[in-house]
PLY file of the C-alpha trace (Angstrom):
ply
format ascii 1.0
element vertex 166
property float x
property float y
property float z
element edge 165
property int vertex1
property int vertex2
end_header
-24.12 11.79 7.99
-24.67 12.76 11.61
-21.06 13.84 12.17
-19.78 15.05 8.79
-22.65 16.08 6.51
-22.92 19.65 7.79
-19.28 20.42 6.92
-19.68 18.93 3.46
-22.87 20.91 2.92
-21.18 24.13 4.04
-18.52 23.85 1.35
-21.06 22.99 -1.36
-23.32 25.90 -0.39
-20.36 28.25 -0.34
-19.42 27.37 -3.92
-23.05 27.35 -5.10
-23.51 30.92 -3.85
-20.39 32.51 -5.31
-21.25 35.51 -7.47
-19.49 34.48 -10.68
-17.80 31.66 -12.56
-14.47 33.51 -12.42
-14.71 33.71 -8.63
-15.63 30.01 -8.36
-12.78 29.05 -10.69
-10.24 31.11 -8.75
-11.32 29.83 -5.34
-11.52 26.19 -6.50
-8.11 26.41 -8.20
-6.56 27.65 -4.98
-8.53 25.12 -2.87
-10.22 27.75 -0.73
-12.57 26.90 2.10
-15.58 29.05 3.01
-13.30 30.65 5.63
-10.85 31.77 2.92
-8.11 29.33 3.95
-6.59 26.52 1.96
-8.48 23.26 2.39
-6.65 20.69 4.58
-6.64 18.24 1.65
-4.44 20.64 -0.29
-2.43 22.42 2.40
0.87 20.89 1.25
0.54 21.97 -2.37
2.91 24.67 -3.54
1.44 28.05 -4.41
3.17 28.05 -7.79
1.45 24.76 -8.69
-1.93 26.11 -7.67
-1.27 29.11 -9.93
-0.65 26.63 -12.76
-3.93 24.90 -11.92
-5.75 28.20 -12.19
-4.05 29.15 -15.45
-4.80 25.80 -17.09
-8.41 25.68 -15.95
-9.05 29.22 -17.17
-8.15 28.06 -20.68
-10.83 25.35 -20.63
-14.53 25.79 -21.27
-15.49 24.02 -18.06
-18.63 26.07 -17.49
-20.19 24.40 -20.54
-20.08 20.93 -18.96
-23.46 19.25 -18.66
-22.49 16.48 -16.23
-20.15 16.18 -13.30
-18.34 13.33 -15.04
-17.62 15.51 -18.07
-16.31 18.23 -15.74
-14.18 15.74 -13.80
-12.58 14.39 -16.99
-11.76 17.89 -18.28
-10.27 18.98 -14.95
-8.23 15.77 -14.80
-6.94 16.27 -18.33
-6.01 19.88 -17.60
-4.22 19.61 -14.26
-3.14 16.06 -13.38
0.19 16.50 -15.17
1.16 19.47 -12.97
3.90 18.57 -10.51
2.46 17.81 -7.08
-1.14 17.67 -8.28
-2.79 14.32 -7.69
-6.14 12.58 -7.89
-7.47 14.21 -4.74
-6.87 17.74 -6.04
-8.48 16.79 -9.36
-11.59 15.45 -7.64
-11.85 18.25 -5.07
-11.46 20.93 -7.75
-14.10 19.31 -9.95
-16.38 18.93 -6.94
-16.09 22.61 -5.99
-16.66 23.76 -9.57
-19.48 21.26 -9.91
-21.19 22.84 -6.91
-21.16 26.22 -8.62
-22.52 24.65 -11.83
-25.08 22.55 -9.87
-23.50 19.32 -11.12
-23.33 16.40 -8.69
-21.20 13.27 -9.02
-22.93 10.35 -10.70
-20.15 7.94 -9.77
-17.97 7.27 -6.72
-14.53 8.62 -7.65
-11.55 6.73 -6.24
-8.62 8.71 -4.89
-6.46 8.57 -1.77
-8.51 7.40 1.22
-11.59 6.60 -0.86
-9.57 3.97 -2.70
-8.41 2.49 0.62
-12.03 2.16 1.75
-13.11 0.64 -1.56
-10.29 -1.91 -1.46
-11.27 -2.82 2.10
-14.68 -3.78 0.69
-13.05 -5.92 -2.00
-13.71 -3.47 -4.81
-11.32 -2.94 -7.72
-8.49 -0.55 -6.83
-7.26 0.23 -10.36
-10.44 1.95 -11.51
-10.85 5.73 -11.34
-14.50 5.52 -10.35
-17.22 3.05 -9.41
-20.89 2.81 -10.18
-22.88 3.38 -6.98
-24.56 0.01 -7.52
-21.11 -1.64 -7.19
-21.01 -0.77 -3.49
-22.64 -2.96 -0.83
-26.37 -2.58 -0.26
-25.87 -0.59 2.98
-24.34 2.26 0.94
-27.17 2.53 -1.55
-29.26 4.96 0.48
-26.41 7.47 0.14
-25.65 9.78 -2.76
-22.41 9.07 -4.68
-20.82 12.02 -2.85
-21.84 10.62 0.52
-20.54 7.19 -0.53
-17.19 8.77 -1.38
-17.07 10.55 1.98
-18.01 7.39 3.86
-15.34 5.27 2.14
-12.71 7.86 2.97
-13.74 8.76 6.51
-14.27 5.16 7.60
-11.49 3.48 5.59
-9.76 2.04 8.66
-12.99 0.81 10.20
-13.84 -0.87 6.87
-10.40 -2.53 6.85
-11.12 -3.95 10.30
-14.30 -5.76 9.21
-13.60 -9.47 8.66
-13.72 -10.40 4.96
-16.61 -12.85 5.40
-18.83 -10.03 6.78
-18.14 -7.62 3.89
0 1
1 2
2 3
3 4
4 5
5 6
6 7
7 8
8 9
9 10
10 11
11 12
12 13
13 14
14 15
15 16
16 17
17 18
18 19
19 20
20 21
21 22
22 23
23 24
24 25
25 26
26 27
27 28
28 29
29 30
30 31
31 32
32 33
33 34
34 35
35 36
36 37
37 38
38 39
39 40
40 41
41 42
42 43
43 44
44 45
45 46
46 47
47 48
48 49
49 50
50 51
51 52
52 53
53 54
54 55
55 56
56 57
57 58
58 59
59 60
60 61
61 62
62 63
63 64
64 65
65 66
66 67
67 68
68 69
69 70
70 71
71 72
72 73
73 74
74 75
75 76
76 77
77 78
78 79
79 80
80 81
81 82
82 83
83 84
84 85
85 86
86 87
87 88
88 89
89 90
90 91
91 92
92 93
93 94
94 95
95 96
96 97
97 98
98 99
99 100
100 101
101 102
102 103
103 104
104 105
105 106
106 107
107 108
108 109
109 110
110 111
111 112
112 113
113 114
114 115
115 116
116 117
117 118
118 119
119 120
120 121
121 122
122 123
123 124
124 125
125 126
126 127
127 128
128 129
129 130
130 131
131 132
132 133
133 134
134 135
135 136
136 137
137 138
138 139
139 140
140 141
141 142
142 143
143 144
144 145
145 146
146 147
147 148
148 149
149 150
150 151
151 152
152 153
153 154
154 155
155 156
156 157
157 158
158 159
159 160
160 161
161 162
162 163
163 164
164 165
């Protein structure tokens, strides 16, 4: 939290304060940071695939979602089949749109590095998300979003902890 929370908060606040749903949808589809650049998580994605993301998401009634989980599932259904689009883009897009809609994750979503961190703790790797209560007690003071960040950021450190201490 000391080293990474301010950056995470900056992105959330940026998306919360956008003037319209159309603007939030466009910026999230193209993985834009508050500085107007492509987010490092998505810098390798082809522009044409991001255009497909935008087109598919525009056809969905995502703004009517009442929970982050509902939003996540609709985004996943809409874009995961696009070439080059993976779990991280699905989650990040849902997270950015969720910020605009004031919807926060209720679960810890597993993708890329988050999955590595979860596996290091002996948690199931085949699931798409975990209940926060499934994580060790030390994580429970964090929000699901912070849990996700922690598992990803500290995945290698978690792998280095001897199994008997986890």
